[in-house]
N, CA, C and O atoms as a DFTB+ gen file, in Angstrom:
696 C
 N C O
     1  1      66.374      20.406      50.307
     2  2      66.825      21.602      49.095
     3  2      66.437      20.615      48.052
     4  3      66.636      19.406      48.170
     5  1      65.835      21.223      46.955
     6  2      65.532      20.710      45.586
     7  2      66.491      20.773      44.819
     8  3      67.038      21.876      44.795
     9  1      66.995      19.845      44.045
    10  2      68.058      19.974      42.901
    11  2      67.363      19.727      41.507
    12  3      66.746      18.672      41.367
    13  1      67.416      20.552      40.552
    14  2      67.622      22.313      40.721
    15  2      66.738      23.220      41.468
    16  3      65.655      22.647      41.583
    17  1      66.715      24.173      41.930
    18  2      65.982      24.812      42.732
    19  2      64.941      24.974      41.952
    20  3      65.135      25.078      40.741
    21  1      63.657      25.028      42.469
    22  2      62.237      24.983      41.584
    23  2      62.015      26.494      41.211
    24  3      62.288      27.490      41.882
    25  1      61.459      26.404      39.986
    26  2      61.174      27.647      39.304
    27  2      62.241      28.574      39.132
    28  3      61.886      29.750      39.057
    29  1      63.653      28.301      39.039
    30  2      64.555      29.481      39.005
    31  2      65.142      29.239      37.444
    32  3      65.687      30.207      36.915
    33  1      65.072      28.287      36.875
    34  2      65.483      28.199      35.527
    35  2      66.986      27.544      35.588
    36  3      67.596      26.936      34.708
    37  1      67.351      27.856      36.846
    38  2      68.953      27.405      36.894
    39  2      69.103      25.912      37.131
    40  3      68.229      25.064      37.312
    41  1      70.513      25.787      37.083
    42  2      70.544      24.314      37.493
    43  2      71.469      23.984      38.985
    44  3      72.056      22.966      39.351
    45  1      71.302      25.290      39.606
    46  2      71.861      25.093      40.955
    47  2      70.735      25.019      41.803
    48  3      69.627      25.479      41.528
    49  1      71.080      24.360      42.959
    50  2      69.762      24.065      44.125
    51  2      70.152      25.554      44.879
    52  3      71.109      26.293      44.644
    53  1      69.298      25.676      45.648
    54  2      69.600      26.810      46.696
    55  2      70.673      26.577      47.674
    56  3      70.620      25.435      48.131
    57  1      71.625      27.295      48.136
    58  2      72.868      26.802      48.877
    59  2      72.142      26.230      50.115
    60  3      71.210      26.734      50.743
    61  1      72.842      24.954      50.338
    62  2      72.442      24.649      52.070
    63  2      73.510      25.087      52.836
    64  3      74.668      24.907      52.460
    65  1      73.218      25.674      53.933
    66  2      74.300      26.371      54.834
    67  2      74.058      25.502      56.202
    68  3      73.006      25.041      56.644
    69  1      75.241      25.443      56.662
    70  2      75.304      24.753      58.133
    71  2      75.906      25.970      58.830
    72  3      76.702      26.594      58.128
    73  1      75.698      26.447      60.071
    74  2      76.487      27.355      60.716
    75  2      76.913      26.795      61.994
    76  3      76.057      26.455      62.811
    77  1      78.125      26.671      62.233
    78  2      78.807      26.534      63.003
    79  2      79.135      27.331      64.230
    80  3      79.948      28.223      63.992
    81  1      78.741      27.264      65.446
    82  2      78.668      28.490      66.427
    83  2      79.859      28.544      67.654
    84  3      80.026      29.436      68.486
    85  1      80.500      27.482      67.499
    86  2      81.667      27.429      68.405
    87  2      83.250      27.399      67.572
    88  3      83.396      27.139      66.377
    89  1      84.244      27.704      68.458
    90  2      85.495      27.710      67.848
    91  2      86.072      26.504      68.139
    92  3      86.000      26.022      69.269
    93  1      86.762      25.850      67.028
    94  2      87.634      24.797      67.105
    95  2      88.606      24.679      65.844
    96  3      88.144      25.093      64.781
    97  1      89.589      24.285      65.846
    98  2      90.486      23.856      64.818
    99  2      90.427      22.248      64.056
   100  3      90.516      21.157      64.619
   101  1      90.299      22.456      63.020
   102  2      89.915      21.117      62.279
   103  2      91.463      20.314      62.269
   104  3      92.571      20.815      62.081
   105  1      91.164      19.163      62.491
   106  2      92.280      18.156      62.247
   107  2      91.844      17.160      61.257
   108  3      92.740      16.491      60.743
   109  1      90.670      16.948      60.907
   110  2      89.894      15.939      60.364
   111  2      88.783      16.342      59.773
   112  3      88.164      17.060      60.557
   113  1      88.097      16.191      58.506
   114  2      86.632      16.806      58.265
   115  2      86.210      15.454      57.083
   116  3      86.942      15.046      56.181
   117  1      85.121      15.062      57.354
   118  2      84.431      14.126      56.520
   119  2      82.788      14.767      56.364
   120  3      82.110      15.131      57.325
   121  1      82.364      14.799      54.969
   122  2      81.274      15.017      54.626
   123  2      80.150      13.879      54.337
   124  3      80.401      13.016      53.497
   125  1      78.794      13.875      55.098
   126  2      78.009      12.886      54.849
   127  2      77.030      13.667      54.131
   128  3      76.632      14.805      54.377
   129  1      76.635      12.700      52.999
   130  2      75.283      13.214      52.310
   131  2      74.206      12.059      52.235
   132  3      74.501      10.864      52.225
   133  1      73.039      12.517      52.186
   134  2      72.012      12.004      51.571
   135  2      71.251      12.709      50.378
   136  3      70.712      13.808      50.506
   137  1      71.255      12.075      49.365
   138  2      70.867      12.828      48.102
   139  2      70.041      11.866      47.275
   140  3      70.575      10.827      46.888
   141  1      68.827      12.121      46.987
   142  2      67.880      11.472      46.243
   143  2      67.572      12.298      44.845
   144  3      66.965      13.361      44.714
   145  1      68.132      11.538      43.939
   146  2      68.319      12.225      42.652
   147  2      68.437      11.115      41.531
   148  3      69.248      10.193      41.629
   149  1      67.604      11.258      40.493
   150  2      67.502      10.265      39.376
   151  2      68.753       9.752      38.636
   152  3      68.786       8.625      38.141
   153  1      69.914      10.733      38.573
   154  2      70.787      10.263      38.006
   155  2      72.283      11.185      38.620
   156  3      72.741      12.187      38.070
   157  1      72.767      10.607      39.718
   158  2      73.698      11.505      40.472
   159  2      75.061      11.681      39.602
   160  3      75.991      12.408      39.952
   161  1      75.032      10.870      38.364
   162  2      76.078      11.312      37.314
   163  2      76.256      12.748      37.095
   164  3      77.336      13.339      37.058
   165  1      74.827      13.361      36.922
   166  2      74.913      14.676      36.376
   167  2      75.307      15.645      37.555
   168  3      75.398      16.811      37.172
   169  1      75.520      15.484      38.667
   170  2      75.913      16.268      39.844
   171  2      77.086      16.728      40.111
   172  3      77.883      15.824      40.360
   173  1      77.620      18.025      40.172
   174  2      78.832      18.569      40.797
   175  2      78.346      19.050      42.268
   176  3      77.237      19.517      42.527
   177  1      79.273      18.863      43.057
   178  2      78.977      19.137      44.352
   179  2      80.156      19.848      45.112
   180  3      81.206      19.209      45.172
   181  1      80.119      21.002      45.658
   182  2      81.187      21.890      46.223
   183  2      80.897      22.188      47.736
   184  3      79.793      22.519      48.168
   185  1      82.072      22.022      48.508
   186  2      81.937      22.486      49.989
   187  2      82.628      23.524      49.989
   188  3      83.718      23.408      49.430
   189  1      82.265      24.980      50.627
   190  2      82.825      26.058      50.999
   191  2      82.823      26.278      52.341
   192  3      81.797      26.224      53.019
   193  1      84.074      26.562      52.835
   194  2      84.393      26.562      54.175
   195  2      84.082      28.324      54.568
   196  3      84.064      29.173      53.676
   197  1      83.892      28.601      55.793
   198  2      83.566      30.213      56.205
   199  2      84.579      31.070      55.485
   200  3      84.286      32.226      55.181
   201  1      85.692      30.582      55.215
   202  2      86.653      31.492      54.689
   203  2      86.492      31.616      53.216
   204  3      87.293      32.339      52.625
   205  1      85.664      31.072      52.621
   206  2      85.505      30.775      51.151
   207  2      86.209      29.914      50.277
   208  3      85.926      29.866      49.080
   209  1      87.185      29.169      50.831
   210  2      87.805      28.225      50.431
   211  2      86.815      27.125      50.135
   212  3      85.785      27.010      50.798
   213  1      87.153      26.242      49.049
   214  2      86.241      25.112      48.702
   215  2      86.985      24.125      47.851
   216  3      87.944      24.358      47.116
   217  1      86.347      22.922      48.086
   218  2      86.590      21.897      47.306
   219  2      85.526      21.049      46.491
   220  3      84.435      20.837      47.020
   221  1      85.777      20.592      45.321
   222  2      84.939      19.527      44.721
   223  2      84.936      18.355      45.233
   224  3      85.908      17.619      45.058
   225  1      83.723      17.906      46.048
   226  2      83.361      16.607      46.394
   227  2      83.326      15.705      45.432
   228  3      83.963      14.653      45.458
   229  1      82.354      16.180      44.261
   230  2      82.056      15.275      43.328
   231  2      82.178      15.927      42.061
   232  3      81.457      16.920      41.962
   233  1      82.706      15.724      41.311
   234  2      82.773      16.541      39.937
   235  2      82.267      15.677      38.638
   236  3      81.501      14.722      38.771
   237  1      82.762      16.097      37.404
   238  2      81.929      15.162      36.339
   239  2      82.704      13.874      35.929
   240  3      82.524      13.309      34.851
   241  1      83.609      13.448      36.911
   242  2      84.248      11.943      36.766
   243  2      83.172      10.970      36.190
   244  3      83.326      10.206      35.238
   245  1      82.211      11.120      36.844
   246  2      81.166       9.865      36.565
   247  2      80.392      10.080      35.378
   248  3      79.469       9.334      35.051
   249  1      80.801      11.227      34.638
   250  2      79.975      11.368      33.287
   251  2      80.535      10.584      32.403
   252  3      79.821      10.187      31.481
   253  1      81.776      10.217      32.453
   254  2      82.427       9.125      31.665
   255  2      81.474       7.649      31.531
   256  3      81.610       6.874      30.584
   257  1      80.593       7.455      32.554
   258  2      79.955       6.122      32.823
   259  2      78.500       6.555      31.840
   260  3      77.852       5.685      31.257
   261  1      78.159       7.963      31.789
   262  2      76.734       8.080      31.248
   263  2      76.258       7.194      30.088
   264  3      75.213       6.544      30.059
   265  1      77.199       7.276      29.139
   266  2      76.822       6.367      27.795
   267  2      77.034       4.724      28.166
   268  3      76.489       3.947      27.382
   269  1      77.569       4.307      28.977
   270  2      78.164       3.028      29.587
   271  2      76.825       2.040      30.198
   272  3      76.589       0.857      29.950
   273  1      76.144       2.908      30.992
   274  2      75.206       2.143      31.593
   275  2      73.999       3.026      32.212
   276  3      74.109       4.251      32.175
   277  1      72.968       2.489      32.722
   278  2      71.870       2.770      33.020
   279  2      72.030       4.184      34.069
   280  3      73.068       4.233      34.728
   281  1      71.149       5.176      34.209
   282  2      71.469       6.035      35.252
   283  2      71.751       5.577      36.651
   284  3      71.188       4.590      37.123
   285  1      72.529       6.218      37.244
   286  2      73.188       5.793      38.528
   287  2      72.334       6.882      39.600
   288  3      72.671       8.061      39.709
   289  1      71.326       6.353      40.264
   290  2      70.494       7.172      41.137
   291  2      70.913       6.958      42.772
   292  3      71.312       5.964      43.379
   293  1      70.653       8.270      43.176
   294  2      70.723       8.368      45.011
   295  2      71.944       8.118      45.325
   296  3      72.633       7.276      44.749
   297  1      72.413       9.011      46.509
   298  2      73.678       8.985      47.408
   299  2      72.953       8.853      48.657
   300  3      72.375       9.839      49.116
   301  1      72.921       7.555      49.350
   302  2      72.386       7.586      50.626
   303  2      73.725       7.109      51.686
   304  3      74.538       6.228      51.404
   305  1      73.718       7.822      52.790
   306  2      74.961       7.204      53.487
   307  2      76.470       7.674      53.052
   308  3      77.528       7.262      53.527
   309  1      76.278       8.662      52.003
   310  2      77.829       8.521      51.185
   311  2      78.671       9.640      51.961
   312  3      78.227      10.747      52.266
   313  1      79.655       9.280      52.166
   314  2      80.877       9.864      52.860
   315  2      81.879      10.074      52.136
   316  3      82.368       9.110      51.547
   317  1      82.498      11.482      51.970
   318  2      83.358      11.774      51.539
   319  2      84.746      12.089      52.712
   320  3      84.835      12.787      53.723
   321  1      85.512      11.371      52.126
   322  2      86.760      11.268      53.290
   323  2      88.041      10.946      52.444
   324  3      88.132      10.148      51.511
   325  1      89.107      11.830      53.039
   326  2      90.484      11.654      52.483
   327  2      90.901      10.328      52.684
   328  3      91.661       9.897      51.817
   329  1      90.583       9.521      53.659
   330  2      91.214       8.323      54.212
   331  2      90.476       7.103      53.460
   332  3      90.854       5.945      53.639
   333  1      89.477       7.407      52.668
   334  2      88.545       6.288      51.822
   335  2      89.584       5.634      50.975
   336  3      90.711       6.083      50.765
   337  1      89.074       4.510      50.507
   338  2      89.716       3.797      49.457
   339  2      89.428       3.762      47.887
   340  3      90.117       3.507      46.899
   341  1      88.023       4.154      48.115
   342  2      87.288       3.823      46.827
   343  2      87.158       5.559      46.288
   344  3      87.192       6.549      47.019
   345  1      87.009       5.516      44.829
   346  2      86.618       6.638      44.368
   347  2      84.936       6.446      43.739
   348  3      84.516       5.306      43.543
   349  1      84.266       7.374      43.523
   350  2      82.977       7.261      43.394
   351  2      82.772       6.412      42.139
   352  3      81.801       5.661      42.231
   353  1      83.478       6.345      40.937
   354  2      83.296       5.509      39.716
   355  2      83.497       4.096      40.298
   356  3      82.943       3.212      39.644
   357  1      84.158       3.714      41.365
   358  2      84.310       2.341      41.732
   359  2      83.206       1.949      42.938
   360  3      83.345       1.041      43.758
   361  1      82.030       2.910      42.825
   362  2      81.272       2.506      43.708
   363  2      79.988       2.025      42.799
   364  3      79.939       1.995      41.569
   365  1      78.930       1.644      43.767
   366  2      77.568       1.332      42.857
   367  2      76.498       2.119      43.696
   368  3      76.618       2.254      44.913
   369  1      75.476       2.616      42.999
   370  2      74.271       3.264      43.815
   371  2      73.655       2.135      44.710
   372  3      73.463       0.941      44.482
   373  1      73.402       2.945      45.841
   374  2      72.953       4.383      46.009
   375  2      74.307       4.882      46.721
   376  3      74.146       5.867      47.441
   377  1      75.798       4.296      46.630
   378  2      76.942       5.223      46.944
   379  2      76.798       5.223      48.541
   380  3      77.040       6.218      49.224
   381  1      76.395       4.050      49.030
   382  2      76.502       3.875      50.596
   383  2      77.773       3.161      51.031
   384  3      78.008       1.968      51.223
   385  1      78.632       4.424      51.141
   386  2      80.265       4.080      51.569
   387  2      80.893       5.231      51.691
   388  3      80.388       6.343      51.544
   389  1      82.282       4.917      52.032
   390  2      83.099       6.136      52.313
   391  2      83.877       6.087      50.808
   392  3      84.315       5.076      50.259
   393  1      83.915       7.420      50.325
   394  2      84.639       7.656      48.824
   395  2      85.456       8.750      49.095
   396  3      85.272       9.560      50.003
   397  1      86.539       8.753      48.128
   398  2      87.626       9.957      48.140
   399  2      86.774      11.042      47.487
   400  3      85.812      10.701      46.798
   401  1      87.067      12.308      47.661
   402  2      86.591      13.462      47.097
   403  2      87.199      13.370      45.694
   404  3      88.106      12.617      45.340
   405  1      86.412      14.442      44.822
   406  2      87.067      14.311      43.207
   407  2      88.454      14.369      43.127
   408  3      89.063      14.571      44.177
   409  1      89.164      14.212      41.942
   410  2      90.440      13.765      41.672
   411  2      91.239      15.260      42.150
   412  3      90.808      16.380      41.877
   413  1      92.380      14.992      42.851
   414  2      93.152      16.101      43.152
   415  2      92.466      17.288      44.165
   416  3      92.858      18.444      44.318
   417  1      91.518      16.730      44.688
   418  2      90.637      17.487      45.430
   419  2      90.784      16.987      47.237
   420  3      90.482      15.801      47.373
   421  1      91.087      17.519      48.253
   422  2      91.493      16.959      49.547
   423  2      90.711      17.942      50.590
   424  3      90.672      19.172      50.600
   425  1      90.061      16.931      51.522
   426  2      89.300      17.559      52.519
   427  2      90.465      18.350      53.401
   428  3      90.251      19.508      53.759
   429  1      91.415      17.834      53.658
   430  2      92.590      18.274      54.365
   431  2      93.080      19.480      54.077
   432  3      94.007      19.816      54.814
   433  1      92.673      20.482      52.998
   434  2      92.833      21.686      52.793
   435  2      92.234      22.613      53.947
   436  3      92.704      23.720      54.209
   437  1      91.189      22.064      54.584
   438  2      90.559      22.666      55.684
   439  2      91.259      22.339      57.273
   440  3      90.992      22.922      58.324
   441  1      92.103      21.361      57.080
   442  2      92.811      21.307      58.184
   443  2      93.665      22.477      58.648
   444  3      94.420      23.073      57.880
   445  1      93.493      22.837      60.163
   446  2      94.077      23.956      60.637
   447  2      93.069      25.053      60.723
   448  3      93.287      25.981      61.502
   449  1      92.088      25.037      60.065
   450  2      91.101      26.388      60.108
   451  2      90.023      25.912      61.015
   452  3      89.549      24.785      61.157
   453  1      89.711      27.210      61.679
   454  2      88.590      27.331      62.661
   455  2      87.189      26.910      62.156
   456  3      86.785      27.507      61.158
   457  1      86.395      25.969      62.702
   458  2      85.159      25.449      62.033
   459  2      83.988      26.725      62.135
   460  3      82.943      26.774      61.486
   461  1      84.454      27.690      63.094
   462  2      83.324      28.760      63.218
   463  2      82.999      29.567      62.107
   464  3      83.856      30.203      61.493
   465  1      81.412      29.571      61.728
   466  2      80.944      30.321      60.644
   467  2      80.047      29.421      59.599
   468  3      79.708      28.264      59.849
   469  1      79.817      29.905      58.770
   470  2      78.955      29.183      57.578
   471  2      79.527      28.496      56.773
   472  3      80.476      28.945      56.131
   473  1      79.049      27.164      56.614
   474  2      79.704      26.168      55.654
   475  2      78.762      25.997      54.806
   476  3      77.635      25.745      55.231
   477  1      78.990      26.089      53.514
   478  2      77.849      25.947      52.429
   479  2      78.363      24.861      51.542
   480  3      79.529      24.587      51.259
   481  1      76.979      24.169      51.075
   482  2      77.157      22.985      50.233
   483  2      76.577      23.518      49.035
   484  3      75.571      24.216      49.164
   485  1      77.139      23.260      47.651
   486  2      76.631      23.921      46.577
   487  2      76.374      22.759      45.582
   488  3      77.264      21.976      45.253
   489  1      75.408      22.712      45.236
   490  2      75.028      21.111      44.020
   491  2      74.583      21.811      42.804
   492  3      73.583      22.521      42.904
   493  1      75.262      21.698      41.515
   494  2      74.903      22.103      40.459
   495  2      74.388      20.635      39.690
   496  3      74.972      19.589      39.973
   497  1      73.196      20.646      38.651
   498  2      72.815      19.408      38.016
   499  2      73.205      20.147      36.425
   500  3      72.727      21.136      35.869
   501  1      74.313      19.152      35.994
   502  2      74.565      19.506      34.673
   503  2      73.741      18.924      33.586
   504  3      74.024      19.227      32.427
   505  1      72.675      18.058      33.849
   506  2      71.903      17.393      32.792
   507  2      70.412      17.947      33.125
   508  3      69.968      17.736      34.253
   509  1      69.622      18.656      32.166
   510  2      68.168      19.186      32.484
   511  2      67.354      17.842      32.427
   512  3      67.729      16.762      31.969
   513  1      66.230      18.145      32.962
   514  2      65.316      17.069      32.741
   515  2      64.798      16.034      33.994
   516  3      63.753      15.398      34.134
   517  1      66.129      16.179      34.915
   518  2      65.837      15.101      36.037
   519  2      65.760      15.889      37.375
   520  3      66.241      17.021      37.421
   521  1      65.204      15.362      38.406
   522  2      65.349      16.328      39.596
   523  2      65.612      15.469      40.800
   524  3      65.576      14.239      40.838
   525  1      65.834      16.153      41.602
   526  2      66.360      15.569      42.934
   527  2      66.324      16.277      44.217
   528  3      65.836      17.407      44.204
   529  1      66.755      15.804      45.311
   530  2      66.790      16.792      46.469
   531  2      68.148      16.420      47.493
   532  3      68.541      15.257      47.581
   533  1      68.623      17.226      48.033
   534  2      69.497      17.225      49.051
   535  2      68.638      16.889      50.423
   536  3      68.089      17.782      51.070
   537  1      68.589      15.511      50.782
   538  2      67.801      15.230      51.909
   539  2      68.277      15.680      53.354
   540  3      67.539      16.223      54.177
   541  1      69.672      15.365      53.551
   542  2      70.493      15.622      54.560
   543  2      71.983      15.578      54.471
   544  3      72.678      14.829      53.783
   545  1      72.322      16.474      55.255
   546  2      74.109      16.627      55.080
   547  2      74.676      16.965      56.583
   548  3      74.052      17.414      57.544
   549  1      75.907      16.645      56.486
   550  2      76.421      16.653      58.107
   551  2      77.827      17.061      57.666
   552  3      78.223      16.789      56.533
   553  1      78.717      17.828      58.711
   554  2      79.970      17.933      58.615
   555  2      80.508      17.100      59.775
   556  3      80.120      17.298      60.926
   557  1      81.427      16.147      59.451
   558  2      82.077      15.392      60.842
   559  2      83.356      15.685      60.793
   560  3      84.129      15.286      59.922
   561  1      83.766      16.738      62.180
   562  2      84.992      17.050      62.556
   563  2      85.714      16.569      63.382
   564  3      85.270      16.203      64.471
   565  1      87.038      16.459      63.036
   566  2      87.783      15.875      64.244
   567  2      88.355      17.478      64.707
   568  3      88.783      18.303      63.900
   569  1      88.269      17.640      65.881
   570  2      89.114      19.199      65.991
   571  2      89.722      19.249      67.630
   572  3      89.564      18.508      68.601
   573  1      90.385      20.337      67.429
   574  2      91.267      20.714      68.820
   575  2      90.416      21.965      69.099
   576  3      90.166      22.854      68.285
   577  1      89.996      21.891      70.425
   578  2      88.941      23.034      70.801
   579  2      90.035      24.149      71.204
   580  3      91.147      23.903      71.671
   581  1      89.566      25.263      70.965
   582  2      90.373      26.500      71.222
   583  2      89.261      27.379      71.980
   584  3      88.060      27.316      71.717
   585  1      89.859      28.244      73.002
   586  2      88.777      29.076      73.854
   587  2      88.201      29.917      72.990
   588  3      88.791      30.227      71.955
   589  1      86.801      30.472      73.335
   590  2      86.070      31.453      72.419
   591  2      86.983      32.863      72.580
   592  3      87.752      32.954      73.537
   593  1      86.871      33.880      71.669
   594  2      87.702      34.855      71.536
   595  2      87.198      35.889      73.274
   596  3      88.007      36.506      73.967
   597  1      86.035      35.789      73.481
   598  2      85.869      36.586      74.581
   599  2      86.384      35.892      75.809
   600  3      86.274      36.496      76.876
   601  1      86.936      34.690      75.794
   602  2      87.408      33.731      76.720
   603  2      88.919      34.061      76.740
   604  3      89.706      33.860      77.665
   605  1      89.159      34.608      75.533
   606  2      90.661      34.627      75.487
   607  2      91.097      36.099      76.018
   608  3      92.188      36.334      76.537
   609  1      90.195      36.935      75.832
   610  2      90.226      38.475      76.499
   611  2      90.235      38.346      77.882
   612  3      91.094      38.913      78.558
   613  1      89.229      37.551      78.440
   614  2      89.168      37.286      80.014
   615  2      90.384      36.614      80.548
   616  3      90.876      37.001      81.607
   617  1      90.907      35.605      79.854
   618  2      92.264      34.933      80.286
   619  2      93.343      35.838      80.101
   620  3      94.235      35.730      80.943
   621  1      93.513      36.780      79.142
   622  2      94.604      37.775      78.955
   623  2      94.496      38.713      80.231
   624  3      95.388      38.790      81.075
   625  1      93.282      39.429      80.275
   626  2      92.969      40.247      81.391
   627  2      93.148      39.703      82.779
   628  3      93.507      40.450      83.689
   629  1      92.895      38.347      82.986
   630  2      93.256      37.901      84.342
   631  2      94.971      37.486      84.627
   632  3      95.622      37.557      85.669
   633  1      95.249      37.173      83.672
   634  2      96.839      37.014      83.444
   635  2      97.455      38.454      83.637
   636  3      98.340      38.533      84.489
   637  1      97.181      39.352      83.108
   638  2      97.708      40.748      83.190
   639  2      97.697      41.119      84.734
   640  3      98.711      41.397      85.374
   641  1      96.121      41.077      85.352
   642  2      95.716      41.328      86.631
   643  2      96.674      40.407      87.713
   644  3      96.922      40.861      88.830
   645  1      97.126      39.234      87.329
   646  2      97.875      38.314      88.002
   647  2      99.318      39.240      88.246
   648  3      99.877      39.555      89.297
   649  1      99.625      39.498      86.988
   650  2     100.989      40.004      86.917
   651  2     101.099      41.436      87.691
   652  3     102.149      41.719      88.268
   653  1     100.070      42.265      87.691
   654  2     100.022      43.496      88.330
   655  2     100.228      43.163      89.699
   656  3     101.206      43.613      90.297
   657  1      99.205      42.242      90.383
   658  2      99.341      42.146      91.579
   659  2     100.512      41.540      92.156
   660  3     100.738      41.820      93.333
   661  1     101.415      40.650      91.469
   662  2     102.467      40.085      91.848
   663  2     103.454      41.247      91.852
   664  3     104.214      41.446      92.799
   665  1     103.417      41.966      90.815
   666  2     104.307      43.228      90.924
   667  2     104.255      44.180      92.117
   668  3     105.197      44.704      92.712
   669  1     103.004      44.282      92.322
   670  2     102.477      45.182      93.568
   671  2     103.014      44.932      94.855
   672  3     103.577      45.765      95.566
   673  1     102.766      43.475      95.173
   674  2     103.504      42.909      96.166
   675  2     104.710      42.849      96.405
   676  3     105.039      42.734      97.586
   677  1     105.745      42.909      95.366
   678  2     106.873      43.017      95.334
   679  2     107.483      44.280      95.511
   680  3     108.501      44.487      96.171
   681  1     106.684      45.276      94.771
   682  2     107.031      46.772      95.071
   683  2     106.639      47.680      96.265
   684  3     107.120      48.770      96.572
   685  1     105.608      46.941      96.891
   686  2     104.938      47.856      97.776
   687  2     105.898      47.687      99.186
   688  3     106.610      46.703      99.385
   689  1     105.782      48.752     100.044
   690  2     106.599      48.395     101.323
   691  2     106.025      47.679     102.196
   692  3     104.802      47.547     102.213
   693  1     106.856      47.087     103.086
   694  2     106.399      46.342     104.263
   695  2     106.411      47.196     105.597
   696  3     106.049      46.688     106.659
């Protein structure tokens, strides 16, 4: 996905969507990114869950470095992780490490949610003139597996059927 989207005149890229087709509940979530961009200082990156809840992975915090240093290009092998030690301003390009999400933002807000559905990554480029691309992204979940809804219906039916059979045996004359 090009950052910003080509020909739109907007600073947003086209949303990147990952669809998860299994049901499981999140116990931990990390986000892996590969972004080629001339100056990642300019970017705001948000992750939306299938429920519409979102957090900012990267905010404008790096903008404080804009006038102090040369442009900071690229994020390769960048992992946002609540258990990381470093913030992005403490890192150096191409930001190949584990970093905390933006200040006061926590991936743990997604803990307990079902992974099923469309997860959306939104990237906004705050400064015109430079371009880039989202080359690759992944969601890395630790989960507790839950039965599929159709499996739950089947399990409920089987449990009910088993109860009725037991009851019939008890009530049936010998």
